[in-house]
C-alpha positions in Angstrom: 204.8 -15.0 -162.6 204.7 -16.9 -159.5 205.4 -14.8 -156.4 207.1 -16.1 -153.9 205.9 -15.4 -149.7 208.4 -12.7 -148.4 209.9 -14.3 -144.8 212.3 -11.5 -143.1 214.4 -12.6 -139.7 217.0 -11.3 -138.2 220.5 -12.4 -136.7 221.1 -11.4 -132.9 222.5 -7.8 -133.5 219.8 -6.7 -135.6 216.9 -7.7 -134.2 215.6 -4.1 -133.2 216.0 -3.1 -136.9 215.0 -5.9 -138.0 211.6 -5.4 -136.2 211.2 -2.1 -137.3 211.7 -3.0 -141.0 209.3 -6.2 -140.9 206.3 -3.7 -139.4 207.2 -1.3 -141.5 206.7 -3.9 -144.5 203.3 -4.6 -143.1 204.5 -8.1 -141.0 206.2 -9.5 -137.8 209.4 -11.0 -138.2 209.6 -14.3 -138.8 210.2 -17.0 -135.9 214.3 -18.1 -135.3 216.7 -19.1 -132.7 220.4 -19.6 -131.8 221.2 -22.4 -130.0 224.3 -21.4 -127.7 226.7 -24.7 -126.8 229.3 -24.9 -124.2 232.5 -24.9 -126.1 231.4 -20.9 -127.7 229.6 -22.4 -131.5 226.0 -21.6 -131.6 223.6 -23.3 -134.3 220.8 -20.8 -135.8 217.3 -22.2 -136.7 214.4 -20.9 -138.6 211.3 -22.3 -136.4 208.9 -22.3 -138.9 208.8 -23.4 -143.0 211.0 -21.0 -145.5 210.7 -23.7 -148.1 209.6 -21.1 -151.4 209.6 -18.1 -149.4 212.2 -15.3 -150.4 213.8 -14.9 -147.2 215.5 -11.5 -146.2 218.1 -12.1 -143.6 218.8 -8.7 -141.8 222.4 -8.5 -140.0 225.3 -5.9 -139.6 228.4 -7.6 -140.0 230.5 -5.5 -137.5 232.8 -6.8 -134.7 232.4 -9.9 -133.1 233.5 -11.6 -136.1 230.1 -13.8 -134.7 227.9 -11.6 -136.4 228.9 -12.4 -140.3 229.5 -16.3 -138.8 225.9 -15.7 -138.1 224.9 -14.7 -140.6 226.8 -17.1 -142.9 225.1 -19.9 -140.9 221.4 -19.1 -141.8 221.9 -18.1 -145.0 223.3 -21.6 -145.6 220.3 -23.1 -143.2 217.6 -20.9 -145.6 219.3 -22.5 -148.4 219.3 -26.0 -147.3 215.3 -25.3 -145.8 214.6 -24.9 -149.5 214.0 -21.2 -149.7 213.2 -19.7 -153.4 215.8 -17.1 -152.7 218.2 -15.7 -149.6 218.5 -11.9 -149.1 221.4 -10.8 -147.0 220.7 -7.1 -145.7 223.8 -5.8 -144.5 223.1 -2.6 -142.7 226.9 -2.4 -141.8 229.1 -4.7 -144.1 232.5 -5.9 -142.3 235.7 -5.6 -143.6 234.8 -3.6 -145.9 237.7 -1.2 -145.4 239.9 -3.6 -146.3 238.9 -3.2 -150.1 242.1 -3.3 -151.7 246.1 -4.1 -151.1 247.5 -0.8 -149.6 251.1 -3.0 -148.6 252.7 -6.6 -149.6 251.2 -9.9 -147.7 247.2 -8.3 -146.3 244.2 -10.0 -147.3 241.6 -8.2 -149.1 238.9 -8.7 -146.4 236.2 -7.7 -148.3 236.7 -9.7 -151.2 237.0 -12.7 -148.6 233.9 -11.8 -146.8 232.1 -11.4 -150.2 233.2 -15.2 -151.4 232.0 -16.3 -148.0 228.6 -14.7 -148.3 228.1 -16.6 -152.0 229.7 -19.9 -151.1 227.1 -19.7 -148.2 224.4 -19.2 -151.1 222.7 -16.0 -151.3 221.2 -14.7 -153.8 221.2 -10.7 -153.3 223.2 -8.6 -150.7 221.3 -5.1 -149.1 223.6 -2.8 -147.9 224.3 0.8 -147.0 226.9 2.8 -148.0 229.7 1.1 -148.7 233.7 1.8 -148.0 234.0 2.1 -151.5 231.7 1.1 -154.8 234.0 -1.4 -156.1 233.2 -3.9 -153.1 229.8 -4.4 -155.5 232.2 -6.0 -158.2 233.4 -8.5 -155.8 230.4 -10.0 -155.6 228.2 -12.4 -158.6 225.2 -11.9 -157.3 223.1 -8.5 -157.3 224.3 -6.1 -154.4 222.1 -3.2 -153.9 224.5 -0.2 -151.9 221.7 2.3 -151.0 222.4 5.6 -149.0 221.8 7.0 -146.0 221.8 10.6 -147.3 218.1 10.4 -147.7 217.4 10.7 -144.1 220.6 12.2 -142.8 220.6 15.5 -145.4 216.9 16.1 -144.5 218.3 16.0 -140.7 220.9 18.0 -141.0 219.2 20.8 -142.7 216.5 20.8 -139.8 219.8 21.5 -137.3 220.2 24.9 -139.2 223.8 24.7 -138.2 225.8 28.1 -139.2 229.0 27.9 -141.1 228.7 24.0 -141.8 231.4 22.2 -143.6 231.4 18.4 -144.7 234.7 16.6 -144.2 235.8 13.4 -145.3 238.5 11.9 -142.8 240.2 9.8 -145.8 239.9 9.7 -149.7 238.0 6.7 -149.4 235.2 8.7 -147.6 235.8 12.3 -150.4 233.0 10.8 -152.8 230.5 10.5 -149.8 231.3 13.8 -148.4 231.3 15.4 -151.7 227.8 14.6 -152.3 226.6 15.7 -148.9 228.2 18.8 -149.5 227.0 19.4 -152.8 223.1 18.2 -151.3 223.3 20.6 -148.6 225.8 23.7 -150.5 228.4 23.8 -148.0 232.2 23.5 -148.3 234.1 20.6 -148.6 237.0 19.5 -146.5 239.2 16.1 -147.4 241.8 14.9 -145.0 245.1 13.0 -146.5 245.8 10.1 -144.1 249.3 8.2 -143.9 249.9 4.9 -142.3 
């Protein structure tokens, strides 16, 4: 089985996190830049060869939408530069709260983002704490949906808060809140939200 070199790159708004990930992996961040044009358009560029490499692109897609567009263009550029595999690492998956039609004549934003990522040529998605697990089914590529509870539960315990309760702001967060409540041995509060 061939082993492909791994290279880690970052979008502009996730550079700090990407540097920490690369250092933890024992490497440095790959060299890339984004050219900015006077009309507001931009063009990402890899400043080193990625041919035959497994490329990890770290970029959260929180607003503005430029972050998503930058990620899509970086995926496309990696594909065109003959990367072996392209993995999008999205600590924050934008538009994830739009995971279903909750009223007539509205989009399913999370599905649209999934379609855009696949059209750009992504081979795998890594993300954190999706709003709903069903979003994984929007993709035809593997999705690694990681959970931050491994970090937050020990931290919350270390605070030694008396009479701690875990609250979910809506039904979408109830499952995640329940998991935290079980780990921490606390009561759970679930809010009912109506628009």
